[in-house]
KOLFI-717445 format. One record per atom (N, C-alpha, C): residue in one letter; atom name; x, y, z; residue number from 1. Coordinates in Angstrom, 3 decimals. Each point is the difference from the previous one (the first is absolute). Layout:
BEGIN
+------+------+----------+----------+----------+-----+
: type : atom :        x :        y :        z : seq :
+------+------+----------+----------+----------+-----+
:    A :   CA :        X :        Y :        Z : NUM :
...
+------+------+----------+----------+----------+-----+
! end
This chain:
BEGIN
+------+------+----------+----------+----------+-----+
: type : atom :        x :        y :        z : seq :
+------+------+----------+----------+----------+-----+
:    M :    N :  208.058 :   32.288 :   55.162 :   1 :
:    M :   CA :    1.305 :    0.198 :    0.601 :   1 :
:    M :    C :    1.004 :    0.455 :   -0.970 :   1 :
:    L :    N :    0.004 :   -0.539 :   -1.189 :   2 :
:    L :   CA :    0.965 :    0.398 :   -1.011 :   2 :
:    L :    C :   -0.151 :    1.484 :   -0.372 :   2 :
:    D :    N :   -1.276 :    0.463 :   -0.118 :   3 :
:    D :   CA :   -0.242 :    1.406 :   -0.291 :   3 :
:    D :    C :    0.551 :    0.874 :    1.091 :   3 :
:    V :    N :   -0.116 :   -0.405 :    1.286 :   4 :
:    V :   CA :    0.549 :    0.763 :    1.136 :   4 :
:    V :    C :    1.485 :    0.108 :   -0.110 :   4 :
:    V :    N :    0.654 :   -1.123 :   -0.336 :   5 :
:    V :   CA :    1.481 :    0.030 :   -0.177 :   5 :
:    V :    C :    0.425 :    0.997 :   -1.095 :   5 :
:    V :    N :   -0.660 :   -0.064 :   -1.134 :   6 :
:    V :   CA :    0.370 :    0.884 :   -1.101 :   6 :
:    V :    C :   -0.270 :    1.458 :    0.362 :   6 :
:    A :    N :   -1.156 :    0.277 :    0.607 :   7 :
:    A :   CA :   -0.378 :    1.378 :    0.324 :   7 :
:    A :    C :    0.872 :    0.617 :    1.092 :   7 :
:    N :    N :    0.597 :   -0.830 :    0.850 :   8 :
:    N :   CA :    0.730 :    0.568 :    1.140 :   8 :
:    N :    C :    1.499 :   -0.261 :   -0.076 :   8 :
:    S :    N :    0.516 :   -0.255 :   -1.194 :   9 :
:    S :   CA :    1.432 :   -0.169 :   -0.205 :   9 :
:    S :    C :    0.396 :    0.548 :   -1.342 :   9 :
:    A :    N :    1.245 :    0.427 :   -0.021 :  10 :
:    A :   CA :    0.563 :    0.471 :   -1.274 :  10 :
:    A :    C :    0.572 :   -1.156 :   -0.819 :  10 :
:    P :    N :    0.174 :    0.161 :   -1.266 :  11 :
:    P :   CA :    0.493 :   -1.125 :   -0.848 :  11 :
:    P :    C :    1.369 :   -0.489 :    0.446 :  11 :
:    D :    N :    0.820 :    0.810 :    0.628 :  12 :
:    D :   CA :    1.346 :   -0.489 :    0.439 :  12 :
:    D :    C :    0.004 :   -0.415 :    1.469 :  12 :
:    D :    N :   -1.118 :   -0.022 :    0.701 :  13 :
:    D :   CA :   -0.067 :   -0.476 :    1.395 :  13 :
:    D :    C :    0.099 :   -1.522 :    0.077 :  13 :
:    I :    N :    0.371 :   -0.442 :    1.153 :  14 :
:    I :   CA :    0.086 :   -1.462 :    0.281 :  14 :
:    I :    C :   -1.156 :   -0.377 :    0.949 :  14 :
:    V :    N :   -0.711 :   -1.029 :   -0.350 :  15 :
:    V :   CA :   -1.141 :   -0.483 :    0.804 :  15 :
:    V :    C :    0.376 :   -1.373 :    0.562 :  15 :
:    A :    N :   -0.366 :   -0.289 :    1.227 :  16 :
:    A :   CA :    0.254 :   -1.294 :    0.598 :  16 :
:    A :    C :   -1.307 :   -0.758 :    0.124 :  16 :
:    G :    N :    0.061 :   -1.310 :   -0.132 :  17 :
:    G :   CA :   -1.220 :   -0.789 :    0.175 :  17 :
:    G :    C :    0.270 :   -1.489 :   -0.091 :  17 :
:    P :    N :   -1.015 :   -0.777 :    0.276 :  18 :
:    P :   CA :    0.162 :   -1.498 :    0.026 :  18 :
:    P :    C :    0.111 :   -0.615 :   -1.359 :  18 :
:    K :    N :   -0.412 :    0.742 :   -1.031 :  19 :
:    K :   CA :    0.044 :   -0.520 :   -1.396 :  19 :
:    K :    C :    0.690 :    1.057 :   -0.841 :  19 :
:    A :    N :    1.313 :    0.085 :    0.158 :  20 :
:    A :   CA :    0.773 :    1.088 :   -0.634 :  20 :
:    A :    C :   -0.077 :   -0.044 :   -1.530 :  20 :
:    R :    N :    0.122 :   -1.171 :   -0.578 :  21 :
:    R :   CA :   -0.019 :   -0.078 :   -1.464 :  21 :
:    R :    C :   -1.372 :    0.450 :   -0.549 :  21 :
:    A :    N :   -1.058 :   -0.406 :    0.658 :  22 :
:    A :   CA :   -1.333 :    0.390 :   -0.440 :  22 :
:    A :    C :   -0.199 :    1.516 :    0.166 :  22 :
:    L :    N :    0.505 :    0.578 :    1.103 :  23 :
:    L :   CA :   -0.111 :    1.459 :    0.217 :  23 :
:    L :    C :    0.742 :    0.714 :   -1.126 :  23 :
:    T :    N :    1.218 :   -0.451 :   -0.351 :  24 :
:    T :   CA :    0.751 :    0.660 :   -1.060 :  24 :
:    T :    C :   -0.761 :   -0.112 :   -1.335 :  24 :
:    L :    N :   -0.488 :   -1.163 :   -0.322 :  25 :
:    L :   CA :   -0.653 :   -0.230 :   -1.275 :  25 :
:    L :    C :   -1.307 :    0.836 :   -0.101 :  25 :
:    L :    N :   -0.765 :    0.050 :    1.091 :  26 :
:    L :   CA :   -1.330 :    0.622 :   -0.080 :  26 :
:    L :    C :   -0.033 :    1.468 :    0.354 :  26 :
:    T :    N :    1.083 :    0.525 :    0.549 :  27 :
:    T :   CA :    0.037 :    1.408 :    0.385 :  27 :
:    T :    C :    1.083 :    0.809 :   -0.735 :  27 :
:    D :    N :    0.912 :   -0.697 :   -0.635 :  28 :
:    D :   CA :    1.150 :    0.630 :   -0.600 :  28 :
:    D :    C :    0.882 :    0.760 :    1.015 :  28 :
:    R :    N :    0.032 :   -0.518 :    1.206 :  29 :
:    R :   CA :    0.870 :    0.524 :    1.067 :  29 :
:    R :    C :    1.009 :   -1.072 :    0.380 :  29 :
:    R :    N :    1.258 :    0.386 :    0.279 :  30 :
:    R :   CA :    0.948 :   -0.962 :    0.517 :  30 :
:    R :    C :   -0.482 :   -0.481 :    1.342 :  30 :
:    S :    N :    0.151 :   -1.275 :    0.270 :  31 :
:    S :   CA :   -0.492 :   -0.602 :    1.239 :  31 :
:    S :    C :    1.024 :   -0.925 :    0.591 :  31 :
:    I :    N :   -0.067 :   -0.111 :    1.337 :  32 :
:    I :   CA :    0.787 :   -0.978 :    0.728 :  32 :
:    I :    C :   -0.943 :   -0.899 :    0.781 :  32 :
:    Q :    N :    0.459 :   -1.233 :    0.174 :  33 :
:    Q :   CA :   -0.766 :   -1.006 :    0.708 :  33 :
:    Q :    C :    0.121 :    0.252 :    1.528 :  33 :
:    V :    N :   -1.141 :    0.090 :    0.683 :  34 :
:    V :   CA :   -0.018 :    0.138 :    1.423 :  34 :
:    V :    C :   -1.026 :   -0.995 :    0.569 :  34 :
:    D :    N :    0.469 :   -0.899 :    0.835 :  35 :
:    D :   CA :   -0.857 :   -0.980 :    0.595 :  35 :
:    D :    C :    0.597 :   -0.537 :    1.247 :  35 :
:    R :    N :   -0.460 :   -1.111 :    0.503 :  36 :
:    R :   CA :    0.498 :   -0.580 :    1.277 :  36 :
:    R :    C :    1.501 :   -0.278 :   -0.041 :  36 :
:    W :    N :    0.522 :   -0.416 :   -1.177 :  37 :
:    W :   CA :    1.403 :   -0.327 :   -0.101 :  37 :
:    W :    C :    0.892 :    1.137 :   -0.511 :  37 :
:    R :    N :   -0.635 :    1.010 :   -0.546 :  38 :
:    R :   CA :    0.763 :    1.164 :   -0.492 :  38 :
:    R :    C :   -0.605 :    1.275 :    0.608 :  38 :
:    P :    N :    0.490 :    0.400 :    1.153 :  39 :
:    P :   CA :   -0.613 :    1.162 :    0.673 :  39 :
:    P :    C :    0.364 :    1.334 :   -0.679 :  39 :
:    L :    N :   -0.666 :    1.046 :    0.433 :  40 :
:    L :   CA :    0.287 :    1.314 :   -0.526 :  40 :
:    L :    C :    1.459 :    0.391 :    0.254 :  40 :
:    P :    N :    0.607 :    0.691 :   -0.954 :  41 :
:    P :   CA :    1.356 :    0.483 :    0.212 :  41 :
:    P :    C :    0.004 :    0.967 :    1.181 :  41 :
:    E :    N :    1.130 :   -0.010 :    0.772 :  42 :
:    E :   CA :    0.079 :    0.918 :    1.101 :  42 :
:    E :    C :    0.697 :    1.300 :   -0.318 :  42 :
:    D :    N :    0.765 :   -0.005 :   -1.090 :  43 :
:    D :   CA :    0.792 :    1.169 :   -0.351 :  43 :
:    D :    C :   -0.650 :    0.974 :   -0.963 :  43 :
:    W :    N :   -1.160 :   -0.346 :   -0.548 :  44 :
:    W :   CA :   -0.769 :    0.906 :   -0.842 :  44 :
:    W :    C :   -1.461 :   -0.449 :    0.003 :  44 :
:    S :    N :   -0.897 :    0.831 :   -0.496 :  45 :
:    S :   CA :   -1.415 :   -0.326 :    0.025 :  45 :
:    S :    C :   -0.552 :    0.069 :   -1.415 :  45 :
:    P :    N :   -0.603 :   -1.128 :   -0.443 :  46 :
:    P :   CA :   -0.743 :    0.055 :   -1.284 :  46 :
:    P :    C :   -1.120 :    1.020 :    0.108 :  46 :
:    T :    N :   -0.349 :    0.624 :   -1.085 :  47 :
:    T :   CA :   -1.058 :    1.005 :    0.041 :  47 :
:    T :    C :   -1.322 :   -0.539 :    0.501 :  47 :
:    L :    N :   -0.351 :   -1.180 :   -0.475 :  48 :
:    L :   CA :   -1.256 :   -0.686 :    0.407 :  48 :
:    L :    C :    0.316 :   -1.417 :    0.351 :  48 :
:    V :    N :   -0.775 :   -0.513 :    0.978 :  49 :
:    V :   CA :    0.102 :   -1.398 :    0.328 :  49 :
:    V :    C :   -1.399 :   -0.633 :   -0.037 :  49 :
:    V :    N :   -0.148 :   -0.993 :   -0.851 :  50 :
:    V :   CA :   -1.252 :   -0.748 :   -0.098 :  50 :
:    V :    C :    0.126 :   -1.232 :    0.901 :  50 :
:    A :    N :   -0.941 :   -0.154 :    0.937 :  51 :
:    A :   CA :    0.014 :   -1.179 :    0.896 :  51 :
:    A :    C :   -1.329 :   -0.735 :   -0.112 :  51 :
:    E :    N :    0.082 :   -1.291 :    0.060 :  52 :
:    E :   CA :   -1.249 :   -0.782 :    0.054 :  52 :
:    E :    C :   -0.544 :    0.110 :    1.415 :  52 :
:    R :    N :   -1.328 :    0.020 :    0.110 :  53 :
:    R :   CA :   -0.647 :    0.078 :    1.283 :  53 :
:    R :    C :    0.429 :   -1.134 :    0.929 :  53 :
:    N :    N :    0.254 :    0.326 :    1.272 :  54 :
:    N :   CA :    0.367 :   -0.947 :    1.012 :  54 :
:    N :    C :    1.335 :   -0.737 :   -0.253 :  54 :
:    S :    N :    0.841 :    0.639 :   -0.817 :  55 :
:    S :   CA :    1.357 :   -0.570 :   -0.258 :  55 :
:    S :    C :    1.000 :    0.543 :    1.025 :  55 :
:    D :    N :    1.162 :   -0.658 :    0.031 :  56 :
:    D :   CA :    1.082 :    0.486 :    0.868 :  56 :
:    D :    C :    0.396 :    1.408 :   -0.420 :  56 :
:    T :    N :   -0.020 :    0.307 :   -1.272 :  57 :
:    T :   CA :    0.367 :    1.333 :   -0.451 :  57 :
:    T :    C :   -0.963 :    1.045 :    0.516 :  57 :
:    E :    N :   -1.280 :   -0.248 :   -0.075 :  58 :
:    E :   CA :   -0.994 :    0.955 :    0.521 :  58 :
:    E :    C :    0.214 :    0.215 :    1.508 :  58 :
:    T :    N :    0.175 :   -1.068 :    0.708 :  59 :
:    T :   CA :    0.205 :    0.086 :    1.465 :  59 :
:    T :    C :    1.231 :    0.836 :    0.330 :  59 :
:    T :    N :    1.104 :   -0.254 :   -0.728 :  60 :
:    T :   CA :    1.227 :    0.787 :    0.242 :  60 :
:    T :    C :   -0.235 :    1.458 :   -0.289 :  60 :
:    L :    N :   -0.671 :    0.309 :   -1.102 :  61 :
:    L :   CA :   -0.262 :    1.390 :   -0.361 :  61 :
:    L :    C :   -0.818 :    0.708 :    1.031 :  61 :
:    R :    N :   -1.004 :   -0.676 :    0.520 :  62 :
:    R :   CA :   -0.942 :    0.573 :    1.004 :  62 :
:    R :    C :    0.653 :    0.151 :    1.385 :  62 :
:    L :    N :    0.863 :   -0.937 :    0.370 :  63 :
:    L :   CA :    0.536 :    0.021 :    1.362 :  63 :
:    L :    C :    1.398 :    0.607 :    0.124 :  63 :
:    D :    N :    0.860 :   -0.280 :   -0.977 :  64 :
:    D :   CA :    1.409 :    0.352 :    0.143 :  64 :
:    D :    C :    0.468 :    1.119 :   -0.954 :  64 :
:    E :    N :   -0.763 :    0.323 :   -1.029 :  65 :
:    E :   CA :    0.500 :    0.917 :   -0.984 :  65 :
:    E :    C :   -0.893 :    1.257 :   -0.135 :  65 :
:    T :    N :   -0.724 :    0.343 :    1.009 :  66 :
:    T :   CA :   -0.884 :    1.151 :   -0.047 :  66 :
:    T :    C :    0.745 :    1.300 :   -0.197 :  66 :
:    H :    N :    1.294 :    0.027 :    0.354 :  67 :
:    H :   CA :    0.816 :    1.222 :   -0.241 :  67 :
:    H :    C :    0.401 :    0.137 :   -1.442 :  67 :
:    R :    N :   -0.122 :   -1.060 :   -0.797 :  68 :
:    R :   CA :    0.364 :    0.016 :   -1.431 :  68 :
:    R :    C :   -1.157 :   -0.063 :   -0.954 :  68 :
:    Y :    N :   -1.125 :   -0.588 :    0.402 :  69 :
:    Y :   CA :   -1.130 :   -0.185 :   -0.918 :  69 :
:    Y :    C :   -1.337 :    0.269 :    0.659 :  69 :
:    R :    N :   -0.956 :    0.393 :   -0.845 :  70 :
:    R :   CA :   -1.397 :    0.121 :    0.482 :  70 :
:    R :    C :   -0.900 :   -0.660 :   -1.051 :  70 :
:    E :    N :   -1.147 :   -0.443 :    0.451 :  71 :
:    E :   CA :   -0.963 :   -0.663 :   -0.905 :  71 :
:    E :    C :   -0.551 :    1.046 :   -0.972 :  71 :
:    L :    N :   -0.020 :   -0.378 :   -1.270 :  72 :
:    L :   CA :   -0.519 :    0.861 :   -1.037 :  72 :
:    L :    C :   -1.324 :   -0.486 :   -0.508 :  72 :
:    W :    N :   -0.173 :   -1.335 :   -0.133 :  73 :
:    W :   CA :   -1.176 :   -0.576 :   -0.633 :  73 :
:    W :    C :   -0.132 :   -1.432 :    0.519 :  73 :
:    A :    N :   -1.226 :   -0.509 :    0.071 :  74 :
:    A :   CA :   -0.187 :   -1.396 :    0.408 :  74 :
:    A :    C :   -1.219 :   -0.588 :   -0.681 :  74 :
:    S :    N :    0.049 :   -1.318 :   -0.206 :  75 :
:    S :   CA :   -1.137 :   -0.763 :   -0.495 :  75 :
:    S :    C :   -0.094 :   -1.259 :    0.880 :  75 :
:    S :    N :   -0.853 :   -0.907 :   -0.362 :  76 :
:    S :   CA :   -0.094 :   -1.194 :    0.776 :  76 :
:    S :    C :    1.206 :   -0.925 :   -0.210 :  76 :
:    R :    N :    0.771 :    0.222 :   -1.018 :  77 :
:    R :   CA :    1.178 :   -0.884 :   -0.261 :  77 :
:    R :    C :    1.346 :    0.672 :    0.167 :  77 :
:    F :    N :    0.109 :    1.292 :   -0.298 :  78 :
:    F :   CA :    1.271 :    0.733 :    0.047 :  78 :
:    F :    C :   -0.068 :    1.271 :    0.800 :  78 :
:    V :    N :    1.172 :    0.421 :    0.484 :  79 :
:    V :   CA :    0.165 :    1.291 :    0.635 :  79 :
:    V :    C :    1.207 :    0.662 :   -0.689 :  79 :
:    V :    N :   -0.120 :    1.256 :   -0.367 :  80 :
:    V :   CA :    1.099 :    0.740 :   -0.613 :  80 :
:    V :    C :    0.443 :    1.023 :    1.023 :  80 :
:    F :    N :    1.321 :    0.010 :    0.296 :  81 :
:    F :   CA :    0.610 :    0.942 :    0.906 :  81 :
:    F :    C :    0.887 :    0.924 :   -0.767 :  81 :
:    V :    N :    0.087 :    1.247 :    0.390 :  82 :
:    V :   CA :    0.832 :    1.003 :   -0.646 :  82 :
:    V :    C :    1.116 :    0.427 :    0.990 :  82 :
:    A :    N :    1.181 :    0.240 :   -0.563 :  83 :
:    A :   CA :    1.108 :    0.477 :    0.808 :  83 :
:    A :    C :   -0.313 :    1.377 :    0.548 :  83 :
:    T :    N :    0.320 :    0.240 :    1.281 :  84 :
:    T :   CA :   -0.302 :    1.312 :    0.625 :  84 :
:    T :    C :    1.245 :    0.802 :    0.257 :  84 :
:    A :    N :    1.203 :   -0.608 :   -0.122 :  85 :
:    A :   CA :    1.246 :    0.729 :    0.242 :  85 :
:    A :    C :    1.051 :   -0.483 :   -0.996 :  85 :
:    G :    N :    0.969 :    0.865 :   -0.237 :  86 :
:    G :   CA :    1.112 :   -0.402 :   -0.888 :  86 :
:    G :    C :   -0.189 :    0.493 :   -1.392 :  86 :
:    P :    N :    0.987 :   -0.274 :   -0.851 :  87 :
:    P :   CA :   -0.053 :    0.528 :   -1.367 :  87 :
:    P :    C :   -1.118 :   -0.528 :   -0.853 :  87 :
:    N :    N :   -0.561 :   -1.184 :    0.320 :  88 :
:    N :   CA :   -1.098 :   -0.555 :   -0.791 :  88 :
:    N :    C :   -1.360 :    0.358 :    0.498 :  88 :
:    A :    N :   -0.074 :    0.783 :    1.062 :  89 :
:    A :   CA :   -1.284 :    0.446 :    0.534 :  89 :
:    A :    C :   -0.504 :    1.134 :   -0.911 :  89 :
:    P :    N :   -1.333 :    0.027 :   -0.182 :  90 :
:    P :   CA :   -0.544 :    1.157 :   -0.779 :  90 :
:    P :    C :    0.435 :    1.294 :    0.662 :  90 :
:    N :    N :    0.508 :    0.915 :   -0.798 :  91 :
:    N :   CA :    0.507 :    1.277 :    0.470 :  91 :
:    N :    C :    1.156 :   -0.171 :    0.963 :  91 :
:    G :    N :    0.716 :   -1.151 :   -0.131 :  92 :
:    G :   CA :    1.135 :   -0.296 :    0.939 :  92 :
:    G :    C :    1.336 :    0.347 :   -0.542 :  92 :
+------+------+----------+----------+----------+-----+
! end
């Protein structure tokens, strides 16, 4: 998952995920915490969102945020979504 984040984001991109400090440390990308208590920002879209399988974040991305994100990669533990619209979307 960490290789996917690095390969699909620029060094100055912001990544969202449930373990923001670990994401920053292990990918050298700025990260924000996104989980049950800290939802995705509504006024901008992080380039990538890492969600744990079967989490509230994954459910929200699949049901309510399809206009902003699409699935990029998945494993048995994590799903990585990429922004599809806005300034942080690839080619956006």
